[in-house]
N, C-alpha and C positions, 0 to 999 in steps of 0.2 A: 317507655313502659309507664312511667308516672303519668304521662299525659293521657294515656289510654285509661288508667285507673281514674283520673280526674273526670274524664268524660262518662265513664260508667257510673261514677258516684253522682254525677249531675243528672244522668237518666234515671237513676233510682229515686232521687230527690223529686224530680218532675212527676214520676209515676205515683209517688206517695201523695203529692198535692193533688193530682187528678183523682186519686182514690178518696181523699177527704172531700173534695168538691163533689164527687158523685154521691157519696153517703149523705151529705147535707142536702143535695138536691132531691134524692130518692126519699128521704125522711120527710122533707117539706112537702113534697108532692102527695105522698100517702096521707100525711096528717091533714093536709088541706082538703083532700077528698072527704074526710071524715068530720073535721071540726069547722072548716071554713078558712078562707084565705087570710082575713084580718086577724084571726087569733094566732095563726101561724106566723104571720109577719111580726106581730107584737112579741110573742114568745121568742121567735128567732132573734129579734133585735136585743131582747134582754140577755139571751145566752151568748150572743156574739160579743156584747159589750163586756160581760163578765170573762169570757175566755180571752178576749183581747186585752183586757186590763191585767189579767194574770201574766200573759206572755209579755206585755209591756213592763211590768214591774220586775220580771225576771231578766230583762235586758241590762247588761252591765253589772255594776256594784262588784268591783273586784274582790277577789279572796286574798286575805293577807296570809303570807307565808311566815314572815319573821316579825315579831312584835317586840317592842320595848315597853315594858310595864312601868309606869310612873305611879305616884301616890294615889291619884283618883281617876286616871285614864290610861289607856294604852296607846302607843304611837306605832303605826305600821312602818316598818323599815323597807320591806320588799313585798311587792304584790305578785300574785301568781300570773296574772294575765296582763302585765305591764301597766296595770292602773287604768284600764279603760273605764272612763265615766261618760256615759252617754249624755248628750246635750238634750235640750227640750225638743229640738228639731228632730234628732235621732229617735227620740221616744214617740213623737208625733207620727213620723213616717212609718215607724214600725207598727203602731197601732192601726194606722189607716191601711197599711198593707194586709194585715191579717183580717181586719174588718171587711175589706172589700173581698178578700179571698173566701171568707166564710158566709157573708150576707148576700152576695149576688146569687149564689145557687139557691138560697133560701127564697129569694124573690122570684126567681124563674120557676122553681118547684111549686110555689104557692099559686102562681098564675096558671101553670099547666094543671095542677090539681083542681083549681076552681073551674077551669074549662071542661075537664073531664067529669066533673060533678053535675054539671047541667045536662 
């Protein structure tokens, strides 16, 4: 039963990713028809960097459950999520994963919007 729920959860996650990709593609295509592909690519790049940076900064940084307060600082005794601290490689791969996931549909949508504009 747990394996079935795991597969269903994975399917919903993949559908959510497909929905986000479709929304970014459709928005880029419609905007490229109005404003042009170059403007869409530049604005999309800026927005993707902002979104991916936010997602990257939210990776890791464990929550402290039990602290021991000292005179000038506090010391964490127990972490909520076993003290996961992501490395630079983890952060870089997380950033690139979300960047590719969000920016490739913008590129494709901008190209299709430019073609339909002509």
